[in-house]
mmCIF entry with sequence, helices, sheets and N, C-alpha, C, O atoms, coordinates in Angstrom:
data_MODEL
# 
_entry.id   MODEL 
# 
_entity.id                         1 
_entity.type                       polymer 
_entity.pdbx_number_of_molecules   1 
# 
_entity_poly.entity_id                      1 
_entity_poly.type                           'polypeptide(L)' 
_entity_poly.nstd_linkage                   no 
_entity_poly.nstd_monomer                   no 
_entity_poly.pdbx_seq_one_letter_code       
;(UNK)(UNK)(UNK)(UNK)(UNK)(UNK)(UNK)(UNK)(UNK)(UNK)(UNK)(UNK)(UNK)(UNK)(UNK)(UNK)
(UNK)(UNK)(UNK)(UNK)(UNK)(UNK)(UNK)(UNK)(UNK)(UNK)(UNK)(UNK)(UNK)(UNK)(UNK)(UNK)
(UNK)(UNK)(UNK)(UNK)(UNK)(UNK)(UNK)(UNK)(UNK)(UNK)(UNK)(UNK)(UNK)(UNK)(UNK)(UNK)
(UNK)
;
_entity_poly.pdbx_seq_one_letter_code_can   XXXXXXXXXXXXXXXXXXXXXXXXXXXXXXXXXXXXXXXXXXXXXXXXX 
_entity_poly.pdbx_strand_id                 A 
# 
loop_
_entity_poly_seq.entity_id 
_entity_poly_seq.num 
_entity_poly_seq.mon_id 
_entity_poly_seq.hetero 
1 1  UNK n 
1 2  UNK n 
1 3  UNK n 
1 4  UNK n 
1 5  UNK n 
1 6  UNK n 
1 7  UNK n 
1 8  UNK n 
1 9  UNK n 
1 10 UNK n 
1 11 UNK n 
1 12 UNK n 
1 13 UNK n 
1 14 UNK n 
1 15 UNK n 
1 16 UNK n 
1 17 UNK n 
1 18 UNK n 
1 19 UNK n 
1 20 UNK n 
1 21 UNK n 
1 22 UNK n 
1 23 UNK n 
1 24 UNK n 
1 25 UNK n 
1 26 UNK n 
1 27 UNK n 
1 28 UNK n 
1 29 UNK n 
1 30 UNK n 
1 31 UNK n 
1 32 UNK n 
1 33 UNK n 
1 34 UNK n 
1 35 UNK n 
1 36 UNK n 
1 37 UNK n 
1 38 UNK n 
1 39 UNK n 
1 40 UNK n 
1 41 UNK n 
1 42 UNK n 
1 43 UNK n 
1 44 UNK n 
1 45 UNK n 
1 46 UNK n 
1 47 UNK n 
1 48 UNK n 
1 49 UNK n 
# 
_struct_asym.id          A 
_struct_asym.entity_id   1 
# 
loop_
_struct_conf.conf_type_id 
_struct_conf.id 
_struct_conf.pdbx_PDB_helix_id 
_struct_conf.beg_label_comp_id 
_struct_conf.beg_label_asym_id 
_struct_conf.beg_label_seq_id 
_struct_conf.pdbx_beg_PDB_ins_code 
_struct_conf.end_label_comp_id 
_struct_conf.end_label_asym_id 
_struct_conf.end_label_seq_id 
_struct_conf.pdbx_end_PDB_ins_code 
_struct_conf.beg_auth_comp_id 
_struct_conf.beg_auth_asym_id 
_struct_conf.beg_auth_seq_id 
_struct_conf.end_auth_comp_id 
_struct_conf.end_auth_asym_id 
_struct_conf.end_auth_seq_id 
_struct_conf.pdbx_PDB_helix_class 
_struct_conf.details 
_struct_conf.pdbx_PDB_helix_length 
HELX_P HELX_P1 AA1 UNK A 4  ? UNK A 10 ? UNK A 4  UNK A 10 1 ? 7  
HELX_P HELX_P2 AA2 UNK A 16 ? UNK A 27 ? UNK A 16 UNK A 27 1 ? 12 
HELX_P HELX_P3 AA3 UNK A 31 ? UNK A 35 ? UNK A 31 UNK A 35 1 ? 5  
HELX_P HELX_P4 AA4 UNK A 42 ? UNK A 46 ? UNK A 42 UNK A 46 1 ? 5  
# 
_struct_conf_type.id          HELX_P 
_struct_conf_type.criteria    ? 
_struct_conf_type.reference   ? 
# 
loop_
_atom_site.group_PDB 
_atom_site.id 
_atom_site.type_symbol 
_atom_site.label_atom_id 
_atom_site.label_alt_id 
_atom_site.label_comp_id 
_atom_site.label_asym_id 
_atom_site.label_entity_id 
_atom_site.label_seq_id 
_atom_site.pdbx_PDB_ins_code 
_atom_site.Cartn_x 
_atom_site.Cartn_y 
_atom_site.Cartn_z 
_atom_site.occupancy 
_atom_site.B_iso_or_equiv 
_atom_site.pdbx_formal_charge 
_atom_site.auth_seq_id 
_atom_site.auth_comp_id 
_atom_site.auth_asym_id 
_atom_site.auth_atom_id 
_atom_site.pdbx_PDB_model_num 
ATOM 1   N N  . UNK A 1 1  ? 5.116  11.714  0.006   1.00 0.00 ? 1  UNK A N  1 
ATOM 2   C CA . UNK A 1 1  ? 4.626  10.316  -0.351  1.00 0.00 ? 1  UNK A CA 1 
ATOM 3   C C  . UNK A 1 1  ? 4.259  9.735   1.098   1.00 0.00 ? 1  UNK A C  1 
ATOM 4   O O  . UNK A 1 1  ? 5.025  9.783   2.060   1.00 0.00 ? 1  UNK A O  1 
ATOM 5   N N  . UNK A 1 2  ? 2.960  9.175   1.110   1.00 0.00 ? 2  UNK A N  1 
ATOM 6   C CA . UNK A 1 2  ? 2.461  8.604   2.290   1.00 0.00 ? 2  UNK A CA 1 
ATOM 7   C C  . UNK A 1 2  ? 3.144  7.238   2.655   1.00 0.00 ? 2  UNK A C  1 
ATOM 8   O O  . UNK A 1 2  ? 3.558  6.496   1.765   1.00 0.00 ? 2  UNK A O  1 
ATOM 9   N N  . UNK A 1 3  ? 3.244  6.943   3.906   1.00 0.00 ? 3  UNK A N  1 
ATOM 10  C CA . UNK A 1 3  ? 3.892  5.701   4.238   1.00 0.00 ? 3  UNK A CA 1 
ATOM 11  C C  . UNK A 1 3  ? 2.759  4.658   4.246   1.00 0.00 ? 3  UNK A C  1 
ATOM 12  O O  . UNK A 1 3  ? 1.579  5.007   4.251   1.00 0.00 ? 3  UNK A O  1 
ATOM 13  N N  . UNK A 1 4  ? 3.157  3.333   4.246   1.00 0.00 ? 4  UNK A N  1 
ATOM 14  C CA . UNK A 1 4  ? 2.059  2.223   4.238   1.00 0.00 ? 4  UNK A CA 1 
ATOM 15  C C  . UNK A 1 4  ? 1.239  2.460   5.522   1.00 0.00 ? 4  UNK A C  1 
ATOM 16  O O  . UNK A 1 4  ? 0.012  2.367   5.471   1.00 0.00 ? 4  UNK A O  1 
ATOM 17  N N  . UNK A 1 5  ? 1.885  2.768   6.695   1.00 0.00 ? 5  UNK A N  1 
ATOM 18  C CA . UNK A 1 5  ? 1.098  2.942   7.837   1.00 0.00 ? 5  UNK A CA 1 
ATOM 19  C C  . UNK A 1 5  ? 0.048  4.071   7.684   1.00 0.00 ? 5  UNK A C  1 
ATOM 20  O O  . UNK A 1 5  ? -1.106 3.884   8.069   1.00 0.00 ? 5  UNK A O  1 
ATOM 21  N N  . UNK A 1 6  ? 0.443  5.256   7.117   1.00 0.00 ? 6  UNK A N  1 
ATOM 22  C CA . UNK A 1 6  ? -0.469 6.402   6.933   1.00 0.00 ? 6  UNK A CA 1 
ATOM 23  C C  . UNK A 1 6  ? -1.569 5.946   5.964   1.00 0.00 ? 6  UNK A C  1 
ATOM 24  O O  . UNK A 1 6  ? -2.726 6.285   6.214   1.00 0.00 ? 6  UNK A O  1 
ATOM 25  N N  . UNK A 1 7  ? -1.317 5.240   4.930   1.00 0.00 ? 7  UNK A N  1 
ATOM 26  C CA . UNK A 1 7  ? -2.384 4.676   4.046   1.00 0.00 ? 7  UNK A CA 1 
ATOM 27  C C  . UNK A 1 7  ? -3.295 3.697   4.733   1.00 0.00 ? 7  UNK A C  1 
ATOM 28  O O  . UNK A 1 7  ? -4.500 3.684   4.480   1.00 0.00 ? 7  UNK A O  1 
ATOM 29  N N  . UNK A 1 8  ? -2.730 2.860   5.613   1.00 0.00 ? 8  UNK A N  1 
ATOM 30  C CA . UNK A 1 8  ? -3.578 1.973   6.368   1.00 0.00 ? 8  UNK A CA 1 
ATOM 31  C C  . UNK A 1 8  ? -4.567 2.695   7.167   1.00 0.00 ? 8  UNK A C  1 
ATOM 32  O O  . UNK A 1 8  ? -5.758 2.419   7.026   1.00 0.00 ? 8  UNK A O  1 
ATOM 33  N N  . UNK A 1 9  ? -4.175 3.621   8.019   1.00 0.00 ? 9  UNK A N  1 
ATOM 34  C CA . UNK A 1 9  ? -4.983 4.434   8.906   1.00 0.00 ? 9  UNK A CA 1 
ATOM 35  C C  . UNK A 1 9  ? -6.044 5.257   8.093   1.00 0.00 ? 9  UNK A C  1 
ATOM 36  O O  . UNK A 1 9  ? -7.219 5.335   8.453   1.00 0.00 ? 9  UNK A O  1 
ATOM 37  N N  . UNK A 1 10 ? -5.561 5.842   7.011   1.00 0.00 ? 10 UNK A N  1 
ATOM 38  C CA . UNK A 1 10 ? -6.478 6.726   6.224   1.00 0.00 ? 10 UNK A CA 1 
ATOM 39  C C  . UNK A 1 10 ? -7.620 5.892   5.566   1.00 0.00 ? 10 UNK A C  1 
ATOM 40  O O  . UNK A 1 10 ? -8.699 6.419   5.294   1.00 0.00 ? 10 UNK A O  1 
ATOM 41  N N  . UNK A 1 11 ? -7.366 4.631   5.327   1.00 0.00 ? 11 UNK A N  1 
ATOM 42  C CA . UNK A 1 11 ? -8.303 3.714   4.789   1.00 0.00 ? 11 UNK A CA 1 
ATOM 43  C C  . UNK A 1 11 ? -8.984 2.787   5.732   1.00 0.00 ? 11 UNK A C  1 
ATOM 44  O O  . UNK A 1 11 ? -9.455 1.710   5.368   1.00 0.00 ? 11 UNK A O  1 
ATOM 45  N N  . UNK A 1 12 ? -9.026 3.261   7.035   1.00 0.00 ? 12 UNK A N  1 
ATOM 46  C CA . UNK A 1 12 ? -9.688 2.582   8.138   1.00 0.00 ? 12 UNK A CA 1 
ATOM 47  C C  . UNK A 1 12 ? -9.227 1.197   8.422   1.00 0.00 ? 12 UNK A C  1 
ATOM 48  O O  . UNK A 1 12 ? -9.991 0.341   8.869   1.00 0.00 ? 12 UNK A O  1 
ATOM 49  N N  . UNK A 1 13 ? -7.988 0.986   8.164   1.00 0.00 ? 13 UNK A N  1 
ATOM 50  C CA . UNK A 1 13 ? -7.393 -0.308  8.709   1.00 0.00 ? 13 UNK A CA 1 
ATOM 51  C C  . UNK A 1 13 ? -6.924 -0.097  10.096  1.00 0.00 ? 13 UNK A C  1 
ATOM 52  O O  . UNK A 1 13 ? -6.509 0.997   10.479  1.00 0.00 ? 13 UNK A O  1 
ATOM 53  N N  . UNK A 1 14 ? -6.994 -1.172  10.865  1.00 0.00 ? 14 UNK A N  1 
ATOM 54  C CA . UNK A 1 14 ? -6.591 -1.133  12.309  1.00 0.00 ? 14 UNK A CA 1 
ATOM 55  C C  . UNK A 1 14 ? -5.084 -0.911  12.369  1.00 0.00 ? 14 UNK A C  1 
ATOM 56  O O  . UNK A 1 14 ? -4.612 -0.188  13.246  1.00 0.00 ? 14 UNK A O  1 
ATOM 57  N N  . UNK A 1 15 ? -4.294 -1.529  11.435  1.00 0.00 ? 15 UNK A N  1 
ATOM 58  C CA . UNK A 1 15 ? -2.878 -1.349  11.424  1.00 0.00 ? 15 UNK A CA 1 
ATOM 59  C C  . UNK A 1 15 ? -2.319 -1.689  10.003  1.00 0.00 ? 15 UNK A C  1 
ATOM 60  O O  . UNK A 1 15 ? -3.049 -2.046  9.078   1.00 0.00 ? 15 UNK A O  1 
ATOM 61  N N  . UNK A 1 16 ? -0.985 -1.551  9.911   1.00 0.00 ? 16 UNK A N  1 
ATOM 62  C CA . UNK A 1 16 ? -0.373 -1.703  8.631   1.00 0.00 ? 16 UNK A CA 1 
ATOM 63  C C  . UNK A 1 16 ? -0.455 -3.198  8.200   1.00 0.00 ? 16 UNK A C  1 
ATOM 64  O O  . UNK A 1 16 ? -0.645 -3.468  7.014   1.00 0.00 ? 16 UNK A O  1 
ATOM 65  N N  . UNK A 1 17 ? -0.321 -4.135  9.101   1.00 0.00 ? 17 UNK A N  1 
ATOM 66  C CA . UNK A 1 17 ? -0.275 -5.548  8.863   1.00 0.00 ? 17 UNK A CA 1 
ATOM 67  C C  . UNK A 1 17 ? -1.616 -5.964  8.224   1.00 0.00 ? 17 UNK A C  1 
ATOM 68  O O  . UNK A 1 17 ? -1.584 -6.813  7.333   1.00 0.00 ? 17 UNK A O  1 
ATOM 69  N N  . UNK A 1 18 ? -2.720 -5.464  8.586   1.00 0.00 ? 18 UNK A N  1 
ATOM 70  C CA . UNK A 1 18 ? -3.990 -5.869  7.935   1.00 0.00 ? 18 UNK A CA 1 
ATOM 71  C C  . UNK A 1 18 ? -4.093 -5.294  6.596   1.00 0.00 ? 18 UNK A C  1 
ATOM 72  O O  . UNK A 1 18 ? -4.610 -5.950  5.691   1.00 0.00 ? 18 UNK A O  1 
ATOM 73  N N  . UNK A 1 19 ? -3.580 -3.963  6.380   1.00 0.00 ? 19 UNK A N  1 
ATOM 74  C CA . UNK A 1 19 ? -3.530 -3.480  5.033   1.00 0.00 ? 19 UNK A CA 1 
ATOM 75  C C  . UNK A 1 19 ? -2.670 -4.289  4.103   1.00 0.00 ? 19 UNK A C  1 
ATOM 76  O O  . UNK A 1 19 ? -3.069 -4.557  2.970   1.00 0.00 ? 19 UNK A O  1 
ATOM 77  N N  . UNK A 1 20 ? -1.473 -4.694  4.561   1.00 0.00 ? 20 UNK A N  1 
ATOM 78  C CA . UNK A 1 20 ? -0.550 -5.560  3.768   1.00 0.00 ? 20 UNK A CA 1 
ATOM 79  C C  . UNK A 1 20 ? -1.227 -6.901  3.476   1.00 0.00 ? 20 UNK A C  1 
ATOM 80  O O  . UNK A 1 20 ? -1.096 -7.419  2.367   1.00 0.00 ? 20 UNK A O  1 
ATOM 81  N N  . UNK A 1 21 ? -1.953 -7.480  4.453   1.00 0.00 ? 21 UNK A N  1 
ATOM 82  C CA . UNK A 1 21 ? -2.643 -8.708  4.181   1.00 0.00 ? 21 UNK A CA 1 
ATOM 83  C C  . UNK A 1 21 ? -3.647 -8.649  3.041   1.00 0.00 ? 21 UNK A C  1 
ATOM 84  O O  . UNK A 1 21 ? -3.699 -9.508  2.161   1.00 0.00 ? 21 UNK A O  1 
ATOM 85  N N  . UNK A 1 22 ? -4.470 -7.549  3.108   1.00 0.00 ? 22 UNK A N  1 
ATOM 86  C CA . UNK A 1 22 ? -5.480 -7.399  2.080   1.00 0.00 ? 22 UNK A CA 1 
ATOM 87  C C  . UNK A 1 22 ? -4.885 -7.034  0.730   1.00 0.00 ? 22 UNK A C  1 
ATOM 88  O O  . UNK A 1 22 ? -5.418 -7.427  -0.307  1.00 0.00 ? 22 UNK A O  1 
ATOM 89  N N  . UNK A 1 23 ? -3.760 -6.270  0.730   1.00 0.00 ? 23 UNK A N  1 
ATOM 90  C CA . UNK A 1 23 ? -3.096 -5.892  -0.497  1.00 0.00 ? 23 UNK A CA 1 
ATOM 91  C C  . UNK A 1 23 ? -2.572 -7.189  -1.110  1.00 0.00 ? 23 UNK A C  1 
ATOM 92  O O  . UNK A 1 23 ? -2.651 -7.370  -2.325  1.00 0.00 ? 23 UNK A O  1 
ATOM 93  N N  . UNK A 1 24 ? -2.031 -8.103  -0.279  1.00 0.00 ? 24 UNK A N  1 
ATOM 94  C CA . UNK A 1 24 ? -1.505 -9.354  -0.872  1.00 0.00 ? 24 UNK A CA 1 
ATOM 95  C C  . UNK A 1 24 ? -2.557 -10.309 -1.369  1.00 0.00 ? 24 UNK A C  1 
ATOM 96  O O  . UNK A 1 24 ? -2.328 -11.075 -2.304  1.00 0.00 ? 24 UNK A O  1 
ATOM 97  N N  . UNK A 1 25 ? -3.731 -10.259 -0.729  1.00 0.00 ? 25 UNK A N  1 
ATOM 98  C CA . UNK A 1 25 ? -4.846 -11.099 -1.239  1.00 0.00 ? 25 UNK A CA 1 
ATOM 99  C C  . UNK A 1 25 ? -5.392 -10.598 -2.572  1.00 0.00 ? 25 UNK A C  1 
ATOM 100 O O  . UNK A 1 25 ? -5.891 -11.338 -3.420  1.00 0.00 ? 25 UNK A O  1 
ATOM 101 N N  . UNK A 1 26 ? -5.251 -9.246  -2.686  1.00 0.00 ? 26 UNK A N  1 
ATOM 102 C CA . UNK A 1 26 ? -5.873 -8.692  -3.995  1.00 0.00 ? 26 UNK A CA 1 
ATOM 103 C C  . UNK A 1 26 ? -4.793 -8.797  -5.080  1.00 0.00 ? 26 UNK A C  1 
ATOM 104 O O  . UNK A 1 26 ? -5.187 -9.115  -6.202  1.00 0.00 ? 26 UNK A O  1 
ATOM 105 N N  . UNK A 1 27 ? -3.512 -8.576  -4.900  1.00 0.00 ? 27 UNK A N  1 
ATOM 106 C CA . UNK A 1 27 ? -2.500 -8.587  -5.958  1.00 0.00 ? 27 UNK A CA 1 
ATOM 107 C C  . UNK A 1 27 ? -1.741 -9.903  -6.043  1.00 0.00 ? 27 UNK A C  1 
ATOM 108 O O  . UNK A 1 27 ? -1.256 -10.273 -7.112  1.00 0.00 ? 27 UNK A O  1 
ATOM 109 N N  . UNK A 1 28 ? -1.636 -10.609 -4.923  1.00 0.00 ? 28 UNK A N  1 
ATOM 110 C CA . UNK A 1 28 ? -0.772 -11.772 -4.838  1.00 0.00 ? 28 UNK A CA 1 
ATOM 111 C C  . UNK A 1 28 ? 0.671  -11.493 -4.437  1.00 0.00 ? 28 UNK A C  1 
ATOM 112 O O  . UNK A 1 28 ? 1.571  -12.333 -4.417  1.00 0.00 ? 28 UNK A O  1 
ATOM 113 N N  . UNK A 1 29 ? 0.778  -10.162 -4.109  1.00 0.00 ? 29 UNK A N  1 
ATOM 114 C CA . UNK A 1 29 ? 2.144  -9.753  -3.724  1.00 0.00 ? 29 UNK A CA 1 
ATOM 115 C C  . UNK A 1 29 ? 2.010  -8.804  -2.544  1.00 0.00 ? 29 UNK A C  1 
ATOM 116 O O  . UNK A 1 29 ? 0.962  -8.193  -2.332  1.00 0.00 ? 29 UNK A O  1 
ATOM 117 N N  . UNK A 1 30 ? 3.093  -8.693  -1.778  1.00 0.00 ? 30 UNK A N  1 
ATOM 118 C CA . UNK A 1 30 ? 3.136  -7.696  -0.730  1.00 0.00 ? 30 UNK A CA 1 
ATOM 119 C C  . UNK A 1 30 ? 3.432  -6.304  -1.464  1.00 0.00 ? 30 UNK A C  1 
ATOM 120 O O  . UNK A 1 30 ? 3.916  -6.292  -2.596  1.00 0.00 ? 30 UNK A O  1 
ATOM 121 N N  . UNK A 1 31 ? 3.126  -5.158  -0.783  1.00 0.00 ? 31 UNK A N  1 
ATOM 122 C CA . UNK A 1 31 ? 3.412  -3.940  -1.434  1.00 0.00 ? 31 UNK A CA 1 
ATOM 123 C C  . UNK A 1 31 ? 4.899  -3.794  -1.840  1.00 0.00 ? 31 UNK A C  1 
ATOM 124 O O  . UNK A 1 31 ? 5.208  -3.271  -2.911  1.00 0.00 ? 31 UNK A O  1 
ATOM 125 N N  . UNK A 1 32 ? 5.810  -4.267  -0.964  1.00 0.00 ? 32 UNK A N  1 
ATOM 126 C CA . UNK A 1 32 ? 7.273  -4.235  -1.282  1.00 0.00 ? 32 UNK A CA 1 
ATOM 127 C C  . UNK A 1 32 ? 7.540  -4.926  -2.536  1.00 0.00 ? 32 UNK A C  1 
ATOM 128 O O  . UNK A 1 32 ? 8.213  -4.407  -3.427  1.00 0.00 ? 32 UNK A O  1 
ATOM 129 N N  . UNK A 1 33 ? 6.965  -6.225  -2.630  1.00 0.00 ? 33 UNK A N  1 
ATOM 130 C CA . UNK A 1 33 ? 7.163  -7.069  -3.862  1.00 0.00 ? 33 UNK A CA 1 
ATOM 131 C C  . UNK A 1 33 ? 6.551  -6.420  -5.045  1.00 0.00 ? 33 UNK A C  1 
ATOM 132 O O  . UNK A 1 33 ? 7.123  -6.470  -6.134  1.00 0.00 ? 33 UNK A O  1 
ATOM 133 N N  . UNK A 1 34 ? 5.433  -5.823  -4.891  1.00 0.00 ? 34 UNK A N  1 
ATOM 134 C CA . UNK A 1 34 ? 4.682  -5.245  -5.992  1.00 0.00 ? 34 UNK A CA 1 
ATOM 135 C C  . UNK A 1 34 ? 5.523  -4.024  -6.547  1.00 0.00 ? 34 UNK A C  1 
ATOM 136 O O  . UNK A 1 34 ? 5.711  -3.890  -7.756  1.00 0.00 ? 34 UNK A O  1 
ATOM 137 N N  . UNK A 1 35 ? 5.980  -3.210  -5.681  1.00 0.00 ? 35 UNK A N  1 
ATOM 138 C CA . UNK A 1 35 ? 6.577  -1.901  -6.061  1.00 0.00 ? 35 UNK A CA 1 
ATOM 139 C C  . UNK A 1 35 ? 8.153  -1.952  -6.008  1.00 0.00 ? 35 UNK A C  1 
ATOM 140 O O  . UNK A 1 35 ? 8.800  -1.037  -6.519  1.00 0.00 ? 35 UNK A O  1 
ATOM 141 N N  . UNK A 1 36 ? 8.755  -2.989  -5.409  1.00 0.00 ? 36 UNK A N  1 
ATOM 142 C CA . UNK A 1 36 ? 10.213 -3.084  -5.310  1.00 0.00 ? 36 UNK A CA 1 
ATOM 143 C C  . UNK A 1 36 ? 10.667 -1.946  -4.498  1.00 0.00 ? 36 UNK A C  1 
ATOM 144 O O  . UNK A 1 36 ? 10.024 -1.584  -3.513  1.00 0.00 ? 36 UNK A O  1 
ATOM 145 N N  . UNK A 1 37 ? 11.797 -1.344  -4.890  1.00 0.00 ? 37 UNK A N  1 
ATOM 146 C CA . UNK A 1 37 ? 12.453 -0.265  -4.172  1.00 0.00 ? 37 UNK A CA 1 
ATOM 147 C C  . UNK A 1 37 ? 11.728 1.050   -4.556  1.00 0.00 ? 37 UNK A C  1 
ATOM 148 O O  . UNK A 1 37 ? 12.064 2.075   -3.962  1.00 0.00 ? 37 UNK A O  1 
ATOM 149 N N  . UNK A 1 38 ? 10.881 1.097   -5.385  1.00 0.00 ? 38 UNK A N  1 
ATOM 150 C CA . UNK A 1 38 ? 10.203 2.306   -5.747  1.00 0.00 ? 38 UNK A CA 1 
ATOM 151 C C  . UNK A 1 38 ? 8.731  2.383   -5.301  1.00 0.00 ? 38 UNK A C  1 
ATOM 152 O O  . UNK A 1 38 ? 7.786  2.649   -6.044  1.00 0.00 ? 38 UNK A O  1 
ATOM 153 N N  . UNK A 1 39 ? 8.667  2.106   -3.950  1.00 0.00 ? 39 UNK A N  1 
ATOM 154 C CA . UNK A 1 39 ? 7.250  2.047   -3.376  1.00 0.00 ? 39 UNK A CA 1 
ATOM 155 C C  . UNK A 1 39 ? 6.722  3.555   -3.343  1.00 0.00 ? 39 UNK A C  1 
ATOM 156 O O  . UNK A 1 39 ? 7.054  4.341   -2.456  1.00 0.00 ? 39 UNK A O  1 
ATOM 157 N N  . UNK A 1 40 ? 5.948  3.850   -4.297  1.00 0.00 ? 40 UNK A N  1 
ATOM 158 C CA . UNK A 1 40 ? 5.311  5.228   -4.426  1.00 0.00 ? 40 UNK A CA 1 
ATOM 159 C C  . UNK A 1 40 ? 3.803  5.051   -4.600  1.00 0.00 ? 40 UNK A C  1 
ATOM 160 O O  . UNK A 1 40 ? 3.211  5.192   -5.670  1.00 0.00 ? 40 UNK A O  1 
ATOM 161 N N  . UNK A 1 41 ? 3.269  4.738   -3.475  1.00 0.00 ? 41 UNK A N  1 
ATOM 162 C CA . UNK A 1 41 ? 1.813  4.522   -3.336  1.00 0.00 ? 41 UNK A CA 1 
ATOM 163 C C  . UNK A 1 41 ? 0.947  5.630   -3.828  1.00 0.00 ? 41 UNK A C  1 
ATOM 164 O O  . UNK A 1 41 ? -0.180 5.410   -4.272  1.00 0.00 ? 41 UNK A O  1 
ATOM 165 N N  . UNK A 1 42 ? 1.526  6.951   -3.741  1.00 0.00 ? 42 UNK A N  1 
ATOM 166 C CA . UNK A 1 42 ? 0.767  8.062   -4.125  1.00 0.00 ? 42 UNK A CA 1 
ATOM 167 C C  . UNK A 1 42 ? 0.437  8.074   -5.616  1.00 0.00 ? 42 UNK A C  1 
ATOM 168 O O  . UNK A 1 42 ? -0.507 8.721   -6.068  1.00 0.00 ? 42 UNK A O  1 
ATOM 169 N N  . UNK A 1 43 ? 1.255  7.333   -6.355  1.00 0.00 ? 43 UNK A N  1 
ATOM 170 C CA . UNK A 1 43 ? 1.046  7.298   -7.908  1.00 0.00 ? 43 UNK A CA 1 
ATOM 171 C C  . UNK A 1 43 ? -0.242 6.672   -8.222  1.00 0.00 ? 43 UNK A C  1 
ATOM 172 O O  . UNK A 1 43 ? -0.892 7.067   -9.190  1.00 0.00 ? 43 UNK A O  1 
ATOM 173 N N  . UNK A 1 44 ? -0.684 5.649   -7.411  1.00 0.00 ? 44 UNK A N  1 
ATOM 174 C CA . UNK A 1 44 ? -1.814 4.962   -7.613  1.00 0.00 ? 44 UNK A CA 1 
ATOM 175 C C  . UNK A 1 44 ? -3.041 5.828   -7.379  1.00 0.00 ? 44 UNK A C  1 
ATOM 176 O O  . UNK A 1 44 ? -3.988 5.847   -8.165  1.00 0.00 ? 44 UNK A O  1 
ATOM 177 N N  . UNK A 1 45 ? -2.983 6.525   -6.288  1.00 0.00 ? 45 UNK A N  1 
ATOM 178 C CA . UNK A 1 45 ? -4.144 7.242   -5.748  1.00 0.00 ? 45 UNK A CA 1 
ATOM 179 C C  . UNK A 1 45 ? -4.215 8.603   -6.525  1.00 0.00 ? 45 UNK A C  1 
ATOM 180 O O  . UNK A 1 45 ? -5.310 9.136   -6.707  1.00 0.00 ? 45 UNK A O  1 
ATOM 181 N N  . UNK A 1 46 ? -3.093 9.147   -6.969  1.00 0.00 ? 46 UNK A N  1 
ATOM 182 C CA . UNK A 1 46 ? -3.101 10.431  -7.664  1.00 0.00 ? 46 UNK A CA 1 
ATOM 183 C C  . UNK A 1 46 ? -3.379 10.210  -9.134  1.00 0.00 ? 46 UNK A C  1 
ATOM 184 O O  . UNK A 1 46 ? -3.767 11.169  -9.801  1.00 0.00 ? 46 UNK A O  1 
ATOM 185 N N  . UNK A 1 47 ? -3.210 9.013   -9.698  1.00 0.00 ? 47 UNK A N  1 
ATOM 186 C CA . UNK A 1 47 ? -3.352 8.738   -11.072 1.00 0.00 ? 47 UNK A CA 1 
ATOM 187 C C  . UNK A 1 47 ? -2.161 9.335   -11.946 1.00 0.00 ? 47 UNK A C  1 
ATOM 188 O O  . UNK A 1 47 ? -2.265 9.444   -13.168 1.00 0.00 ? 47 UNK A O  1 
ATOM 189 N N  . UNK A 1 48 ? -1.064 9.699   -11.264 1.00 0.00 ? 48 UNK A N  1 
ATOM 190 C CA . UNK A 1 48 ? 0.097  10.171  -11.978 1.00 0.00 ? 48 UNK A CA 1 
ATOM 191 C C  . UNK A 1 48 ? 1.014  8.997   -12.348 1.00 0.00 ? 48 UNK A C  1 
ATOM 192 O O  . UNK A 1 48 ? 0.903  7.886   -11.830 1.00 0.00 ? 48 UNK A O  1 
ATOM 193 N N  . UNK A 1 49 ? 1.922  9.315   -13.273 1.00 0.00 ? 49 UNK A N  1 
ATOM 194 C CA . UNK A 1 49 ? 2.914  8.342   -13.633 1.00 0.00 ? 49 UNK A CA 1 
ATOM 195 C C  . UNK A 1 49 ? 4.344  8.896   -13.296 1.00 0.00 ? 49 UNK A C  1 
ATOM 196 O O  . UNK A 1 49 ? 5.341  8.213   -13.529 1.00 0.00 ? 49 UNK A O  1 
# 
């Protein structure tokens, strides 16, 4: 499972903070708030459940 930092760099963000800022603008929540303790970003990108 990729970390938020890995995802930020892979998607051409300068750092994790900018990725989180954009994520919150898009969803209204931080990634931690959105996913809770089950932060599994790879599920979104792989299309798996």
